[in-house]
C-alpha positions in Angstrom: 107.8 122.8 115.2 107.1 123.1 118.9 110.3 122.1 120.7 108.3 121.2 123.7 106.0 118.9 121.8 109.0 117.2 120.2 110.7 116.7 123.5 107.6 115.3 125.1 107.3 112.8 122.3 110.9 111.8 122.5 110.5 111.3 126.3 107.4 109.1 126.0 107.6 105.8 127.7 103.9 104.8 127.7 104.7 101.4 126.0 107.8 100.5 128.0 106.4 97.5 129.8 104.7 96.1 126.7 107.8 96.5 124.6 109.9 94.7 127.2 107.4 91.8 127.0 107.8 91.4 123.2 110.2 89.0 121.6 112.6 91.9 120.9 112.5 93.0 124.5 113.5 96.5 123.6 113.2 100.0 125.2 111.0 102.7 123.6 112.9 105.0 121.2 110.4 107.5 119.6 111.3 108.8 116.2 109.8 112.3 115.7 110.4 113.9 112.3 108.2 116.9 111.5 108.2 120.7 111.4 105.2 123.1 111.5 106.1 124.5 108.0 105.8 121.1 106.2 103.4 120.9 103.2 103.5 117.1 102.7 102.7 114.6 105.4 103.8 111.0 105.1 101.6 109.1 107.5 103.2 105.7 107.9 102.8 102.7 110.2 105.6 102.5 112.8 109.4 102.4 112.7 111.0 99.0 112.1 114.1 97.7 113.8 116.5 99.5 111.5 114.8 102.8 112.1 114.8 102.1 115.9 118.6 101.7 115.6 119.2 104.8 113.4 116.7 107.2 115.0 115.7 108.4 111.5 112.6 107.4 109.6 112.7 105.1 106.6 116.4 104.3 106.8 115.7 100.8 105.4 114.7 99.1 102.2 111.1 100.3 102.7 112.4 103.8 102.6 114.3 103.2 99.5 111.2 101.9 97.8 109.1 104.8 99.1 111.6 107.4 97.8 111.5 105.7 94.4 107.7 105.8 94.4 107.8 109.5 95.3 110.5 110.4 92.8 112.7 111.9 95.6 116.3 111.6 96.6 117.3 111.4 100.2 118.1 115.1 100.5 114.6 116.1 99.4 112.9 113.4 101.4 114.5 114.4 104.7 113.8 118.1 104.4 111.7 118.6 107.5 110.5 122.1 106.6 108.7 120.5 103.6 108.0 116.9 104.5 106.7 115.7 107.8 107.0 112.0 108.6 104.5 111.0 111.2 103.7 107.3 111.6 100.8 105.9 113.5 103.2 105.0 116.3 106.5 106.7 116.9 108.3 103.7 118.2 109.3 100.3 116.9 106.5 98.0 118.4 108.7 94.9 118.5 108.4 91.4 117.1 105.7 88.8 117.8 106.5 85.1 118.6 107.0 84.4 114.9 109.5 87.3 114.4 107.1 89.6 112.5 106.6 93.2 113.3 103.8 93.9 115.7 101.1 96.4 114.7 101.4 100.1 115.8 100.1 100.4 119.4 96.9 102.3 119.3 97.7 104.2 122.4 100.4 106.2 120.5 98.0 107.7 118.0 95.4 108.2 120.7 97.9 110.1 122.8 99.8 112.2 120.3 98.2 112.3 116.8 95.7 115.1 117.3 98.2 117.3 118.9 100.8 116.7 116.1 98.2 117.2 113.4 97.2 120.5 115.0 100.8 121.6 114.8 101.0 120.8 111.1 98.6 123.4 109.9 100.2 123.9 106.4 99.8 120.3 105.1 98.5 120.3 101.5 98.9 116.6 100.8 98.7 113.5 103.1 100.2 110.2 101.9 98.4 107.5 103.9 101.0 104.6 103.8 99.7 101.2 104.9 96.6 99.9 106.5 96.8 101.6 109.9 97.3 105.1 108.3 94.5 104.4 105.7 92.1 103.4 108.5 93.0 106.5 110.5 92.9 109.1 107.7 90.2 107.6 105.5 88.3 105.2 107.7 88.8 102.3 105.2 89.9 98.8 106.0 90.5 97.3 102.5 93.8 98.5 101.3 93.6 97.3 97.8 90.1 98.8 97.2 91.1 102.1 98.8 94.4 102.4 96.9 92.6 101.6 93.6 90.3 104.5 94.3 93.3 106.9 94.8 92.0 109.5 92.3 88.7 110.0 94.1 90.3 110.0 97.6 92.9 112.5 96.5 90.4 114.8 94.8 87.9 114.7 97.7 90.1 114.6 100.7 93.7 115.6 99.8 94.7 112.1 101.1 96.6 109.8 98.7 96.4 106.1 99.9 99.3 103.8 99.4 100.3 100.3 100.3 103.2 99.9 102.7 106.5 99.8 100.7 107.7 96.8 102.6 109.3 93.8 100.7 106.3 91.8 102.0 104.1 93.7 99.5 106.3 92.8 96.5 103.8 90.1 95.4 100.9 92.6 95.8 102.8 95.0 93.5 103.2 92.3 90.9 99.5 91.3 91.1 98.5 95.0 90.6 100.5 96.4 87.7 98.2 99.5 87.6 100.0 100.7 90.7 103.2 101.4 88.8 101.7 102.1 85.5 98.9 104.5 86.5 99.2 105.5 90.2 102.9 106.3 90.5 102.9 108.9 87.8 99.9 110.6 89.5 101.6 110.3 92.9 104.9 111.9 91.6 103.0 114.8 90.0 101.1 115.4 93.2 104.2 115.3 95.4 106.2 117.6 93.0 103.3 120.1 92.9 103.2 120.4 96.7 106.9 120.6 97.2 107.1 123.4 94.5 104.6 125.5 96.4 106.1 128.9 97.5 106.9 129.3 101.2 104.3 131.2 103.2 
């Protein structure tokens, strides 16, 4: 990974004024977790408050659920040389007036994503996790319809669409039992296959 690129991302303060104006009133703390040798890209939404505090992606219940979906323990999940975790925004965007997470600021992806993706030239599988990542990587707005078509998307594009693993989607998971019964076995096989690829 380019040390210079990482340091530039970590030093980014583009959203400082807007973050200070949120209910959380916080200061930007970008979380950059990728290496140019990675084969698997987890394209998420944006860090939550717990990740903002820890400085490490998915150190929260969403991360626990995502690791379960992927069939990975923490050691494998955080192996940067194999798995890049690049959300649509590198910072916690803050809370709205009702205490819900704000969406990822578009300026983050507009500023950084093309450069980061250019750095990740060995990616063999992209997991588009949540609506913002699905829109960016697949140009689709209906999460349920897109996730239901995972087989076609994976075969045609190498992108595997997933809902966000937030607790807020627990009801969605119950309404869509095919996700656990059919999609997760395919997802775990795809992830295992990529991670077992020999180093180049």
